[in-house]
C-alpha positions as CSV (number, residue, x, y, z in Angstrom):
1,M,-0.6,-19.1,-1.6
2,A,-0.9,-19.7,2.1
3,N,2.9,-20.1,2.5
4,Q,3.8,-17.1,0.4
5,K,5.9,-14.5,2.1
6,M,4.4,-11.0,2.4
7,L,6.1,-7.6,2.9
8,K,4.6,-5.0,5.2
9,V,5.6,-1.7,3.6
10,T,5.1,1.5,5.5
11,W,5.6,4.9,3.9
12,I,7.6,6.9,6.5
13,K,9.1,9.9,4.7
14,S,7.5,12.4,2.2
15,C,8.7,12.3,-1.4
16,I,8.6,16.1,-1.7
17,G,12.0,17.2,-3.0
18,Y,12.9,13.9,-4.5
19,N,12.7,12.6,-8.1
20,K,9.2,12.4,-9.6
21,K,9.9,8.8,-10.5
22,Q,10.1,7.9,-6.8
23,A,6.7,9.6,-6.1
24,S,5.2,7.5,-8.9
25,I,6.7,4.3,-7.5
26,I,5.2,5.1,-4.1
27,E,1.8,5.6,-5.8
28,A,2.2,2.3,-7.8
29,L,2.8,0.4,-4.5
30,G,-0.6,1.5,-3.4
31,L,0.5,4.0,-0.8
32,K,-1.7,7.1,-0.7
33,K,-0.9,8.7,2.7
34,L,2.1,9.1,4.9
35,N,2.4,6.5,7.6
36,Q,0.1,4.2,5.7
37,S,1.0,0.5,5.6
38,K,0.3,-2.1,2.9
39,L,0.8,-5.8,2.6
40,L,2.5,-6.7,-0.7
41,P,3.7,-10.0,-2.1
42,D,7.4,-10.7,-1.8
43,N,8.5,-11.0,-5.4
44,D,11.3,-9.6,-7.6
45,S,9.2,-6.7,-9.1
46,I,8.1,-5.4,-5.7
47,R,11.7,-5.8,-4.3
48,G,13.0,-3.8,-7.2
49,S,10.5,-1.0,-6.7
50,L,11.3,-0.9,-3.0
51,H,15.0,-0.7,-3.8
52,H,14.4,2.6,-5.6
53,V,12.5,4.1,-2.6
54,A,14.3,2.4,0.3
55,H,14.9,5.8,1.9
56,L,11.2,6.6,2.0
57,V,9.7,3.4,3.3
58,K,10.1,0.8,6.1
59,V,9.9,-2.8,5.1
60,E,9.1,-5.8,7.3
61,E,8.7,-9.4,6.4
62,V,5.5,-11.1,7.4
63,K,4.7,-14.8,7.1
């Protein structure tokens, strides 16, 4: 666990006007407010979710 990579995900753009599925993905990632950041584990399911909302979030790798 100590060596597991983490992703810092920051919600940078509102999902108003986009598909409702994308809004639910943002909510499922645990982001509630614009410009909020969250540390998430780097795994395939998180990466897949981030792929769908890549235009709405900023992702940084953290060790």
